[in-house]
Residue frames relative to the residue before (quaternion, step in Angstrom):
aa qw qx qy qz dx dy dz
M 1.0000 0.0000 0.0000 0.0000 0.00 0.00 0.00
A 0.6399 0.5261 -0.3260 0.4555 3.56 1.02 -0.79
L 0.6202 0.5474 -0.3407 0.4469 3.57 1.06 -0.71
L 0.6520 0.5127 -0.3074 0.4664 3.57 0.97 -0.85
S 0.6691 0.4854 -0.3067 0.4718 3.60 0.92 -0.84
N 0.6343 0.5177 -0.3328 0.4679 3.60 1.06 -0.68
I 0.6364 0.5168 -0.3266 0.4703 3.58 1.01 -0.77
L 0.6639 0.4930 -0.3053 0.4722 3.59 0.95 -0.83
A 0.6377 0.5147 -0.3293 0.4690 3.60 1.01 -0.75
A 0.6524 0.5016 -0.3166 0.4718 3.61 0.99 -0.79
Y 0.6414 0.5181 -0.3231 0.4645 3.60 1.01 -0.78
S 0.6653 0.4913 -0.3100 0.4690 3.59 0.93 -0.84
F 0.6310 0.5207 -0.3379 0.4652 3.63 1.03 -0.71
V 0.6688 0.4930 -0.3018 0.4674 3.59 0.92 -0.90
S 0.6785 0.4828 -0.3079 0.4602 3.60 0.93 -0.80
E 0.6863 0.4645 -0.2872 0.4804 3.62 1.08 -0.63
N 0.8060 0.1592 -0.0498 0.5679 3.60 0.98 -0.82
P 0.0625 -0.8374 0.5406 0.0514 3.64 0.31 1.10
E 0.6308 0.5334 -0.3475 0.4437 3.61 1.06 -0.66
G 0.6526 0.5108 -0.3059 0.4686 3.57 0.99 -0.83
A 0.6525 0.5071 -0.3156 0.4664 3.56 0.98 -0.82
A 0.6432 0.5074 -0.3216 0.4748 3.58 1.01 -0.78
L 0.6358 0.5252 -0.3279 0.4609 3.58 1.03 -0.79
Y 0.6546 0.4987 -0.3150 0.4728 3.59 0.93 -0.82
F 0.6486 0.5224 -0.3196 0.4519 3.56 0.97 -0.84
V 0.6881 0.4741 -0.2853 0.4695 3.59 0.83 -0.98
S 0.6535 0.4960 -0.3288 0.4677 3.60 0.96 -0.75
G 0.6284 0.5259 -0.3367 0.4638 3.61 1.06 -0.64
V 0.6435 0.5054 -0.3184 0.4786 3.57 1.01 -0.80
C 0.6566 0.5084 -0.3138 0.4604 3.59 0.94 -0.85
A 0.6469 0.5077 -0.3247 0.4672 3.57 0.96 -0.82
G 0.6417 0.5185 -0.3229 0.4638 3.59 1.00 -0.75
L 0.6520 0.5039 -0.3149 0.4710 3.59 0.98 -0.79
V 0.6455 0.5097 -0.3260 0.4661 3.59 0.97 -0.80
L 0.6606 0.4958 -0.3142 0.4681 3.60 0.93 -0.81
T 0.6389 0.5170 -0.3246 0.4682 3.58 1.02 -0.76
L 0.6488 0.5105 -0.3126 0.4698 3.57 0.97 -0.85
A 0.6470 0.5105 -0.3208 0.4667 3.57 0.96 -0.82
A 0.6505 0.5110 -0.3200 0.4620 3.59 0.97 -0.81
L 0.6581 0.5032 -0.3141 0.4638 3.60 0.97 -0.79
V 0.6417 0.5112 -0.3256 0.4699 3.58 1.00 -0.80
M 0.6552 0.5026 -0.3156 0.4674 3.58 0.93 -0.85
R 0.6500 0.5214 -0.3215 0.4498 3.58 0.95 -0.84
S 0.6988 0.4605 -0.2880 0.4654 3.58 0.84 -0.92
S 0.6645 0.4902 -0.3256 0.4606 3.60 0.94 -0.74
C 0.6460 0.4984 -0.3265 0.4771 3.60 1.01 -0.73
H 0.6261 0.5404 -0.3371 0.4499 3.59 1.04 -0.74
T 0.6816 0.4654 -0.2988 0.4791 3.60 0.90 -0.87
D 0.6230 0.5304 -0.3485 0.4573 3.61 1.04 -0.68
C 0.6545 0.5097 -0.3137 0.4620 3.58 0.95 -0.86
C 0.6466 0.5131 -0.3241 0.4623 3.61 0.98 -0.79
Q 0.6581 0.4981 -0.3166 0.4674 3.58 0.96 -0.82
R 0.6474 0.5168 -0.3246 0.4565 3.59 0.97 -0.78
S 0.6670 0.4948 -0.3180 0.4573 3.58 0.91 -0.83
Q 0.6301 0.5149 -0.3386 0.4725 3.60 1.06 -0.67
K 0.6366 0.5121 -0.3280 0.4743 3.59 1.02 -0.77
L 0.6546 0.5107 -0.3162 0.4591 3.57 0.97 -0.83
L 0.6242 0.5295 -0.3383 0.4643 3.59 1.03 -0.72
K 0.6614 0.4948 -0.3084 0.4718 3.58 0.94 -0.87
D 0.6530 0.5073 -0.3125 0.4675 3.57 0.98 -0.84
Q 0.6463 0.5181 -0.3179 0.4614 3.57 1.00 -0.81
E 0.6576 0.5028 -0.3137 0.4651 3.58 0.96 -0.83
S 0.6734 0.4827 -0.3104 0.4661 3.57 0.92 -0.83
S 0.6685 0.4835 -0.3158 0.4686 3.62 0.99 -0.73
S 0.6594 0.4868 -0.3282 0.4696 3.60 1.01 -0.67
N 0.6341 0.5111 -0.3360 0.4730 3.58 1.10 -0.55
S 0.6967 0.4799 -0.2859 0.4500 3.61 0.99 -0.75
S 0.7853 0.2223 -0.1375 0.5612 3.61 1.06 -0.60
D 0.4905 -0.6809 0.4653 0.2814 3.55 -1.07 0.73
S 0.7373 0.3736 -0.2306 0.5134 3.60 0.99 -0.71
E 0.2868 -0.7431 0.5828 0.1610 3.51 -1.08 0.81
D 0.1793 -0.8406 0.5070 0.0642 3.56 -0.52 1.21
G 0.4492 -0.7118 0.4490 0.3001 3.62 1.23 -0.02
S 0.2006 0.8320 -0.4966 0.1447 3.57 0.92 0.86
L 0.5579 0.6011 -0.4089 0.4002 3.61 1.17 -0.23
D 0.4526 -0.6802 0.4987 0.2893 3.53 -1.02 0.75
A 0.6910 -0.5188 0.3227 0.3863 3.56 -1.28 0.38
A 0.6388 0.5479 -0.3398 0.4199 3.60 0.99 -0.75
S 0.6806 0.4659 -0.3006 0.4789 3.58 0.90 -0.85
D 0.6130 0.5455 -0.3481 0.4533 3.59 1.09 -0.67
I 0.6452 0.5102 -0.3164 0.4725 3.58 1.02 -0.80
S 0.6674 0.4947 -0.3167 0.4577 3.61 0.92 -0.84
V 0.6256 0.5214 -0.3389 0.4711 3.58 1.06 -0.68
R 0.6491 0.5109 -0.3182 0.4651 3.58 0.98 -0.81
R 0.6334 0.5228 -0.3299 0.4656 3.59 1.00 -0.78
H 0.6524 0.5128 -0.3156 0.4603 3.57 0.95 -0.88
R 0.6578 0.4990 -0.3137 0.4689 3.60 0.94 -0.81
R 0.6362 0.5241 -0.3260 0.4629 3.59 1.00 -0.82
F 0.6383 0.5180 -0.3218 0.4697 3.59 1.03 -0.80
E 0.6566 0.4985 -0.3193 0.4674 3.61 0.95 -0.80
R 0.6362 0.5264 -0.3344 0.4542 3.60 1.02 -0.70
T 0.6529 0.5016 -0.3274 0.4636 3.59 1.01 -0.72
L 0.6200 0.5402 -0.3539 0.4456 3.60 1.10 -0.53
N 0.7023 0.4816 -0.2704 0.4492 3.58 1.05 -0.68
K 0.5377 0.6353 -0.4105 0.3725 3.61 1.21 -0.20
N 0.4361 -0.6579 0.5455 0.2818 3.53 -1.18 0.61
V 0.3257 -0.7824 0.4999 0.1785 3.58 -0.63 1.12
F 0.6552 0.4838 -0.3152 0.4872 3.59 1.20 -0.35
T 0.3290 -0.7817 0.5011 0.1720 3.54 -0.74 1.07
S 0.8014 0.1660 -0.1056 0.5648 3.58 1.13 -0.43
V 0.6475 -0.5266 0.3914 0.3876 3.52 -1.29 0.36
E 0.6186 0.5577 -0.3446 0.4331 3.59 1.06 -0.74
E 0.6524 0.5050 -0.3175 0.4674 3.57 0.97 -0.82
L 0.6396 0.5216 -0.3232 0.4630 3.56 1.00 -0.79
E 0.6668 0.4888 -0.3043 0.4731 3.59 0.92 -0.87
R 0.6366 0.5251 -0.3265 0.4609 3.58 0.99 -0.80
A 0.6599 0.4981 -0.3093 0.4698 3.59 0.95 -0.83
Q 0.6500 0.5045 -0.3240 0.4668 3.59 0.99 -0.76
R 0.6421 0.5101 -0.3278 0.4692 3.61 0.99 -0.77
L 0.6498 0.5139 -0.3145 0.4635 3.56 0.97 -0.83
E 0.6472 0.5157 -0.3128 0.4663 3.57 0.97 -0.82
E 0.6528 0.5036 -0.3056 0.4763 3.58 0.99 -0.84
R 0.6393 0.5234 -0.3203 0.4634 3.58 0.99 -0.83
E 0.6550 0.5031 -0.3108 0.4704 3.60 0.96 -0.84
R 0.6363 0.5228 -0.3304 0.4611 3.60 1.02 -0.76
I 0.6560 0.5060 -0.3087 0.4672 3.58 0.97 -0.87
I 0.6513 0.5057 -0.3164 0.4690 3.60 0.93 -0.85
R 0.6391 0.5214 -0.3238 0.4635 3.58 1.00 -0.80
E 0.6552 0.5002 -0.3152 0.4702 3.60 0.98 -0.82
I 0.6388 0.5117 -0.3278 0.4718 3.59 0.96 -0.83
W 0.6573 0.5123 -0.3146 0.4544 3.57 0.92 -0.86
M 0.6827 0.4799 -0.2949 0.4655 3.60 0.91 -0.90
N 0.6915 0.4638 -0.2891 0.4725 3.62 0.97 -0.75
G 0.6779 0.5063 -0.2936 0.4449 3.60 1.10 -0.52
Q 0.5174 0.6453 -0.4238 0.3692 3.59 1.22 -0.15
P 0.4905 -0.6459 0.4808 0.3332 3.61 -1.01 0.69
E 0.5992 -0.5685 0.4174 0.3789 3.53 -1.21 0.48
A 0.5600 -0.5920 0.4555 0.3583 3.52 -1.18 0.55
P 0.5384 -0.6323 0.4300 0.3541 3.61 -0.97 0.73
G 0.7656 0.3515 -0.2699 0.4664 3.53 -1.06 0.79
T 0.5943 0.5782 -0.3822 0.4080 3.59 1.19 -0.09
R 0.6170 0.5428 -0.3561 0.4449 3.56 1.19 -0.37
S 0.6131 -0.5424 0.4302 0.3807 3.51 -1.30 0.32
L 0.4976 -0.6550 0.4799 0.3052 3.56 -1.15 0.56
N 0.5226 0.6303 -0.4119 0.3999 3.57 1.25 -0.21
R 0.4350 -0.7092 0.4902 0.2598 3.58 -0.87 0.93
Y 0.7368 0.3541 -0.1914 0.5432 3.54 1.10 -0.72
Y 0.3101 -0.7646 0.5316 0.1914 3.56 -0.32 1.19
């Protein structure tokens, strides 16, 4: 029952004050966009920080393994997991995505066709205004 009364109160407010309702709506959308942008910035900055830390840990591990003959496993589990994830990602980059020679040839032909179409499109565009000479007689 309370939900129904709240819906009716919101409807009466919107019908009486359409400008105020629009202002609240737009401010809510803007606040949501700002929060989303902040979340994306935090995600990207944390991702780059984690990558830099894992690279530093790899360098430290290599230098410590070179300086001592015995490996004591001094890295914590979290950094070891991040290093494994990074290595797994690098391995997926090196894999061949085409399973057969025909697929590879088809992809190369398609890429060449797209390049040719792009060149035709760029060469077929009219010149930008003002680039021609002002002389009527070329």
